[in-house]
C-alpha atoms as an extended CHARMM CRD file, in Angstrom:
* protein
*
        80  EXT
         1         1  MET       CA             -1.4760000000       10.9300000000       -8.2730000000  PROA      1               0.0000000000
         2         2  ASN       CA             -5.0430000000        9.6850000000       -8.6200000000  PROA      2               0.0000000000
         3         3  LYS       CA             -6.9230000000       11.0740000000       -5.8460000000  PROA      3               0.0000000000
         4         4  GLU       CA             -8.9670000000        7.6250000000       -5.2050000000  PROA      4               0.0000000000
         5         5  ILE       CA             -5.7850000000        5.6980000000       -4.4620000000  PROA      5               0.0000000000
         6         6  LEU       CA             -4.5850000000        6.8140000000       -1.2620000000  PROA      6               0.0000000000
         7         7  PRO       CA             -7.9890000000        6.6600000000        0.7800000000  PROA      7               0.0000000000
         8         8  LYS       CA             -8.5990000000        2.9670000000       -0.5040000000  PROA      8               0.0000000000
         9         9  LEU       CA             -5.1290000000        2.1800000000        0.2790000000  PROA      9               0.0000000000
        10        10  TYR       CA             -5.3080000000        3.6060000000        3.8850000000  PROA      10              0.0000000000
        11        11  GLY       CA             -8.3810000000        1.5150000000        4.1060000000  PROA      11              0.0000000000
        12        12  ILE       CA             -6.4470000000       -1.6760000000        3.0770000000  PROA      12              0.0000000000
        13        13  ILE       CA             -3.7060000000       -1.1050000000        5.3130000000  PROA      13              0.0000000000
        14        14  SER       CA             -6.2630000000       -0.3180000000        8.3200000000  PROA      14              0.0000000000
        15        15  SER       CA             -8.3440000000       -3.2950000000        7.9280000000  PROA      15              0.0000000000
        16        16  GLN       CA             -5.2470000000       -5.4860000000        7.7050000000  PROA      16              0.0000000000
        17        17  THR       CA             -3.3400000000       -4.0740000000       10.6000000000  PROA      17              0.0000000000
        18        18  GLY       CA             -5.7240000000       -2.3590000000       12.9140000000  PROA      18              0.0000000000
        19        19  ILE       CA             -4.0090000000        0.9460000000       12.3330000000  PROA      19              0.0000000000
        20        20  TYR       CA             -6.4100000000        3.9220000000       12.6920000000  PROA      20              0.0000000000
        21        21  ILE       CA             -6.6620000000        5.3160000000        9.0750000000  PROA      21              0.0000000000
        22        22  GLY       CA             -6.0970000000        9.0110000000       10.5260000000  PROA      22              0.0000000000
        23        23  ASP       CA             -2.6300000000        7.6830000000       11.7010000000  PROA      23              0.0000000000
        24        24  ILE       CA             -1.5210000000        6.7080000000        8.0020000000  PROA      24              0.0000000000
        25        25  SER       CA              0.0080000000        9.1090000000        5.8010000000  PROA      25              0.0000000000
        26        26  PRO       CA              1.9510000000        8.7390000000        2.4190000000  PROA      26              0.0000000000
        27        27  ASP       CA              5.3020000000        9.3220000000        4.1110000000  PROA      27              0.0000000000
        28        28  ASN       CA              4.9850000000        6.3410000000        6.7040000000  PROA      28              0.0000000000
        29        29  ASP       CA              7.3990000000        3.7220000000        6.3650000000  PROA      29              0.0000000000
        30        30  PHE       CA              5.7370000000        0.1790000000        6.5120000000  PROA      30              0.0000000000
        31        31  GLU       CA              8.1810000000       -1.2290000000        8.6530000000  PROA      31              0.0000000000
        32        32  ASP       CA              9.6180000000        1.8170000000       10.7360000000  PROA      32              0.0000000000
        33        33  ASP       CA              6.6620000000        3.9030000000       11.2830000000  PROA      33              0.0000000000
        34        34  LEU       CA              3.9870000000        1.3670000000       11.0130000000  PROA      34              0.0000000000
        35        35  ASN       CA              5.5240000000       -1.7840000000       12.2320000000  PROA      35              0.0000000000
        36        36  ILE       CA              4.0740000000       -3.8100000000        9.6330000000  PROA      36              0.0000000000
        37        37  SER       CA              5.8120000000       -7.0890000000        9.2010000000  PROA      37              0.0000000000
        38        38  ASP       CA              7.1190000000       -8.2970000000        5.6610000000  PROA      38              0.0000000000
        39        39  LEU       CA              4.1450000000      -10.8470000000        5.5740000000  PROA      39              0.0000000000
        40        40  GLU       CA              1.5860000000       -8.2060000000        6.3400000000  PROA      40              0.0000000000
        41        41  LEU       CA              3.2930000000       -6.0450000000        3.6310000000  PROA      41              0.0000000000
        42        42  ALA       CA              2.7800000000       -8.9570000000        1.3450000000  PROA      42              0.0000000000
        43        43  GLU       CA             -1.0740000000       -9.4130000000        2.3620000000  PROA      43              0.0000000000
        44        44  ILE       CA             -1.4420000000       -5.5810000000        1.9110000000  PROA      44              0.0000000000
        45        45  ILE       CA              0.2450000000       -5.4930000000       -1.6870000000  PROA      45              0.0000000000
        46        46  SER       CA             -2.0690000000       -8.6260000000       -2.4530000000  PROA      46              0.0000000000
        47        47  LEU       CA             -5.0970000000       -6.9130000000       -1.3840000000  PROA      47              0.0000000000
        48        48  ALA       CA             -4.4360000000       -3.7090000000       -3.3910000000  PROA      48              0.0000000000
        49        49  GLU       CA             -3.6160000000       -5.8180000000       -6.3870000000  PROA      49              0.0000000000
        50        50  ASP       CA             -7.2420000000       -7.2550000000       -6.1180000000  PROA      50              0.0000000000
        51        51  THR       CA             -8.8950000000       -3.9800000000       -5.0030000000  PROA      51              0.0000000000
        52        52  PHE       CA             -7.2450000000       -2.0070000000       -7.9040000000  PROA      52              0.0000000000
        53        53  GLU       CA             -7.5480000000       -4.5900000000      -10.3910000000  PROA      53              0.0000000000
        54        54  ILE       CA             -3.7770000000       -4.3940000000      -11.2070000000  PROA      54              0.0000000000
        55        55  GLU       CA             -0.6570000000       -6.5840000000      -10.9690000000  PROA      55              0.0000000000
        56        56  ILE       CA              2.7770000000       -5.2470000000       -9.2280000000  PROA      56              0.0000000000
        57        57  ASP       CA              5.8490000000       -7.0250000000      -10.3540000000  PROA      57              0.0000000000
        58        58  THR       CA              7.6480000000       -8.9200000000       -7.5530000000  PROA      58              0.0000000000
        59        59  GLU       CA             10.8720000000       -7.1030000000       -7.8770000000  PROA      59              0.0000000000
        60        60  ASP       CA              9.1040000000       -3.6260000000       -7.6650000000  PROA      60              0.0000000000
        61        61  ALA       CA              7.2340000000       -5.0810000000       -4.6310000000  PROA      61              0.0000000000
        62        62  LYS       CA             10.4760000000       -5.7240000000       -3.0260000000  PROA      62              0.0000000000
        63        63  LYS       CA             11.5220000000       -2.0380000000       -3.1660000000  PROA      63              0.0000000000
        64        64  ILE       CA              8.3730000000       -0.8350000000       -1.4950000000  PROA      64              0.0000000000
        65        65  ARG       CA              9.1010000000        1.0800000000        1.8950000000  PROA      65              0.0000000000
        66        66  THR       CA              6.7190000000        3.6100000000        2.3150000000  PROA      66              0.0000000000
        67        67  VAL       CA              3.0130000000        4.2330000000        1.7320000000  PROA      67              0.0000000000
        68        68  ALA       CA              3.5070000000        6.6660000000       -0.9890000000  PROA      68              0.0000000000
        69        69  ASP       CA              5.7920000000        3.8140000000       -2.8360000000  PROA      69              0.0000000000
        70        70  LEU       CA              3.0850000000        1.4660000000       -2.9490000000  PROA      70              0.0000000000
        71        71  ALA       CA              0.5150000000        4.2960000000       -4.1910000000  PROA      71              0.0000000000
        72        72  ILE       CA              2.9130000000        5.1240000000       -7.1200000000  PROA      72              0.0000000000
        73        73  LEU       CA              3.1370000000        1.5510000000       -8.0870000000  PROA      73              0.0000000000
        74        74  ILE       CA             -0.5400000000        0.8950000000       -8.2160000000  PROA      74              0.0000000000
        75        75  GLU       CA             -0.9400000000        3.8490000000      -10.3290000000  PROA      75              0.0000000000
        76        76  GLU       CA              2.1400000000        2.7670000000      -12.7280000000  PROA      76              0.0000000000
        77        77  ALA       CA              0.5650000000       -0.3490000000      -12.9450000000  PROA      77              0.0000000000
        78        78  GLY       CA             -2.2230000000        0.9900000000      -14.5910000000  PROA      78              0.0000000000
        79        79  PHE       CA             -5.0200000000        1.9660000000      -12.1870000000  PROA      79              0.0000000000
        80        80  ILE       CA             -6.3470000000        5.7400000000      -13.4420000000  PROA      80              0.0000000000
């Protein structure tokens, strides 16, 4: 995985939720571990698309459970 993705993604998650960056890891489940609602996750995905200049398919977005899931989709969508 591109080593630029996770730090930027952690920053997006932290800025949207107030969660300390050090408390975010790839294995965190957005809902169960980070208490992020579906609406907040949609906002995070939208900001990630803008930040990484990519587009994530709606069907793929529905499958995102963890931070790593989103990072993988960002990479698969063309961010290198």
